[in-house]
C-alpha positions in Angstrom: -37.2 -23.1 12.6 -35.0 -26.1 13.0 -31.5 -25.7 11.8 -29.0 -28.6 11.4 -25.2 -28.0 11.2 -22.7 -30.5 9.6 -19.7 -29.8 11.4 -19.3 -28.0 14.6 -16.4 -25.7 14.1 -15.3 -22.1 15.0 -17.4 -20.7 12.0 -20.4 -22.9 12.7 -20.4 -21.9 16.4 -20.5 -18.1 15.2 -23.4 -18.9 13.1 -24.9 -20.5 16.3 -24.5 -18.0 18.4 -25.9 -15.5 16.2 -29.3 -17.5 15.5 -29.7 -18.3 19.2 -28.9 -14.6 20.2 -31.6 -13.3 17.8 -34.2 -15.9 18.1 -34.1 -17.4 14.8 -34.1 -20.7 16.3 -34.2 -22.1 19.8 -31.5 -24.5 21.3 -34.1 -27.3 20.9 -34.4 -26.4 17.3 -30.7 -27.2 16.6 -28.9 -30.3 16.0 -25.3 -30.4 15.1 -23.6 -33.2 13.3 -19.8 -33.3 14.7 -17.4 -36.4 14.6 -15.2 -35.4 17.7 -17.0 -36.3 20.9 -15.3 -33.7 23.1 -16.6 -30.9 20.6 -20.0 -32.3 20.9 -20.1 -32.4 24.6 -18.6 -28.7 24.4 -21.4 -27.6 22.2 -23.9 -29.2 24.3 -23.1 -28.1 27.6 -22.2 -24.3 26.3 -25.3 -23.8 24.0 -28.0 -26.6 25.0 -28.1 -27.8 21.7 -28.3 -31.3 20.4 -25.3 -32.8 19.1 -24.8 -36.3 17.2 -22.2 -38.1 15.5 -24.1 -38.8 12.3 -24.8 -36.4 9.7 -28.0 -38.2 8.5 -29.3 -38.1 12.1 -28.4 -34.6 12.4 -30.3 -33.2 9.2 -33.7 -35.1 10.1 -36.4 -32.7 10.5 -34.2 -29.6 9.7 -35.5 -26.8 7.7 -32.0 -25.5 7.0 -28.9 -27.4 6.8 -25.5 -25.4 7.5 -22.4 -27.3 5.9 -19.8 -26.2 7.7 -16.7 -28.6 7.1 -13.5 -28.2 5.8 -13.1 -28.2 1.8 -11.5 -31.7 2.1 -14.3 -33.3 3.9 -17.0 -32.2 1.6 -16.9 -35.1 -0.9 -17.4 -37.5 2.0 -20.1 -35.5 3.5 -21.7 -35.3 0.5 -21.9 -38.6 -0.5 -23.3 -39.6 3.1 -26.2 -37.1 2.6 -26.7 -37.4 -1.2 -30.5 -38.0 -2.0 -31.5 -37.5 1.7 -32.7 -34.0 1.6 -36.4 -33.2 1.1 -37.8 -30.9 -1.3 -38.8 -28.7 1.8 -35.4 -28.4 2.9 -32.3 -26.1 1.9 -28.6 -26.4 2.3 -26.6 -23.4 3.3 -22.7 -23.9 2.5 -19.9 -21.9 4.2 -17.3 -24.2 2.6 -14.7 -22.3 0.7 -14.4 -22.9 -3.1 -17.4 -25.4 -3.3 -19.5 -24.1 -6.1 -23.1 -24.4 -6.5 -22.8 -26.9 -9.1 -20.2 -29.0 -6.8 -23.0 -28.6 -3.9 -26.2 -29.7 -5.9 -24.6 -32.3 -7.9 -22.9 -33.7 -4.8 -26.2 -33.6 -2.3 -28.3 -34.6 -5.3 -30.5 -31.5 -3.9 -31.1 -28.1 -5.8 -32.3 -25.8 -3.0 -28.7 -24.6 -2.1 -27.2 -21.2 -0.8 -23.5 -20.5 -1.0 -21.7 -18.2 1.7 -18.6 -16.6 1.8 -17.9 -15.2 5.3 -15.0 -14.1 7.1 -13.6 -14.6 10.4 -14.5 -11.3 12.1 -17.9 -12.9 12.1 -17.2 -14.4 15.4 -17.6 -11.1 17.0 -20.7 -9.9 14.8 -18.3 -7.7 12.5 -18.1 -10.1 9.6 -18.6 -9.6 6.0 -20.5 -12.1 4.0 -21.3 -12.5 0.2 -23.8 -15.1 -0.8 -25.9 -16.4 -3.8 -28.9 -19.0 -3.6 -30.0 -21.3 -6.4 -33.3 -20.8 -8.0 -35.0 -23.2 -6.0 -34.4 -21.6 -2.9 -37.5 -19.9 -1.9 -38.2 -16.3 -1.1 -38.7 -17.1 2.6 -35.7 -18.9 3.1 -33.7 -16.5 1.3 -35.0 -14.2 3.8 -34.1 -16.5 6.7 -30.5 -16.9 5.2 -30.2 -13.1 5.2 -31.3 -12.8 8.7 -28.7 -15.4 9.7 -26.0 -13.8 7.9 -26.9 -10.5 9.5 -26.2 -11.6 13.0 -22.7 -12.1 11.9 -22.3 -8.5 10.5 -23.0 -7.4 6.9 -24.1 -9.1 4.2 -24.3 -8.6 0.3 -26.6 -11.0 -2.1 -25.1 -11.6 -5.3 -26.5 -13.2 -8.6 -23.4 -14.2 -10.2 -21.1 -16.7 -8.7 -17.9 -15.2 -9.7 -18.4 -12.7 -7.3 -17.9 -15.2 -4.6 -14.4 -15.8 -5.7 -13.6 -12.1 -5.6 -15.0 -12.0 -2.0 -12.8 -15.1 -1.2 -9.6 -13.2 -2.0 -10.9 -9.9 -0.9 -13.1 -10.2 2.5 -12.4 -14.1 3.3 -8.6 -13.7 3.0 -8.6 -10.0 4.0 -8.2 -10.2 7.6 -5.0 -11.9 7.2 -3.8 -9.3 5.1 -4.9 -6.8 7.7 -3.5 -8.8 10.7 -0.2 -8.9 8.7 -0.1 -5.1 8.4 -0.8 -4.8 12.1 1.9 -7.0 13.1 4.2 -5.0 10.8 3.2 -1.7 12.4 3.7 -3.1 15.9 7.0 -4.3 14.9 8.0 -0.7 13.6 7.1 0.6 16.9 9.2 -1.9 18.9 11.9 -1.2 16.5 11.7 2.4 17.2 12.0 1.6 20.9 8.4 1.3 22.4 7.4 -1.6 24.7 5.7 -4.2 22.6 2.3 -3.6 24.9 2.6 0.0 24.0 3.0 -0.5 20.5 0.2 -2.8 20.0 -2.2 -0.6 22.0 -1.3 2.4 19.8 -1.5 0.3 16.5 -4.9 -1.4 17.4 -6.6 2.0 18.4 -5.2 3.6 15.1 -6.2 0.9 13.1 -9.9 0.5 14.5 -10.2 4.5 14.6 -9.2 4.7 10.7 -11.4 2.0 9.6 -14.5 3.7 11.6 -13.5 6.8 10.1 -13.3 5.6 6.7 -16.9 3.9 6.9 -18.5 6.5 8.7 -17.3 9.7 6.9 -18.1 8.3 3.5 -15.2 10.1 2.2 -12.9 8.3 -0.4 -9.8 6.9 1.3 -7.3 8.8 -1.0 -9.1 12.0 0.6 -8.9 10.9 4.1 -5.0 9.9 3.4 -4.4 13.4 1.8 -6.0 15.0 5.2 -3.1 13.2 7.2 -0.4 14.1 4.6 1.3 17.6 5.3 3.7 18.5 2.2 7.2 17.5 3.3 6.0 16.1 6.3 6.6 12.9 8.1 3.5 11.0 6.7 4.6 11.9 3.1 7.9 10.5 4.0 6.4 7.1 4.9 4.3 7.0 2.0 7.1 7.5 -0.4 9.0 4.8 1.2 5.8 2.7 0.8 5.5 3.3 -3.1 9.4 2.5 -3.2 8.8 -0.8 -2.2 5.4 -1.0 -4.4 3.4 -1.4 -1.3 0.2 -0.9 -3.5 1.1 -3.2 -6.4 2.1 -6.0 -3.9 -1.2 -5.9 -2.1 -3.3 -5.9 -5.3 -0.9 -8.8 -6.6 -1.6 -10.7 -3.6 -5.2 -10.4 -3.7 -5.3 -11.2 -7.4 -3.3 -14.3 -6.8 -5.7 -15.2 -3.9 -8.5 -14.9 -6.5 -7.0 -17.3 -9.0 -6.2 -20.0 -6.2 -10.1 -19.6 -5.2 -11.0 -20.3 -9.0 -8.9 -23.2 -9.3 -10.0 -24.9 -6.1 -13.6 -24.3 -7.6 -12.4 -26.3 -10.5 -12.1 -22.9 -12.8 -9.6 -22.1 -15.2 
């Protein structure tokens, strides 16, 4: 399979690593349209792929075109590529907030897949939600699924509203987790631990807790109760969290991100 990328940034490189490692495409079947010369040189030297400055040149002969530019660059890229994609080609977009209607009208091409990935995809631990237009073939849907599974877990949805929800929950979610990790480390330092020790303790605690929640299949509330002894230290900490409206604040933040995602996509 021949795959082209429009934009050669961090997420594009994560996808590139995945498709090369799983043999979905060979290096000589990949072309990347990237305006920065130093980045083109890096991608070519590191992965053995072709990298060019022009987007129209990049998409020529590709079966799948991955759109991986910043949202503000989409109008320019779409105008450049409008009408140049053939019926046998499909476009896969990881551009935040860019809805199917925006992509199909901008590209003047109906076979489009919209994906909401997240940054843990860089280490194969990502979460991607995606939707495909009706014009995307069954074979191309399977190819998209295979590509996204190289990045971690994937869920295909059939209503676009879920991608805005995923933007707020899994797309922005790593930032919420990192903030929580940072806060725990700072608490350790405040109590007297060295920062290195606090970081080691917190990182393993977070990783272990996530794995336990995932692999046990138990409800998070049940797992929390297993740690919380009556009148104990955990109960005291949880009381303080609730006094600070921890749960409500998290929900409020996620909903704010959801509303922002909808507004970026032109929804009310």
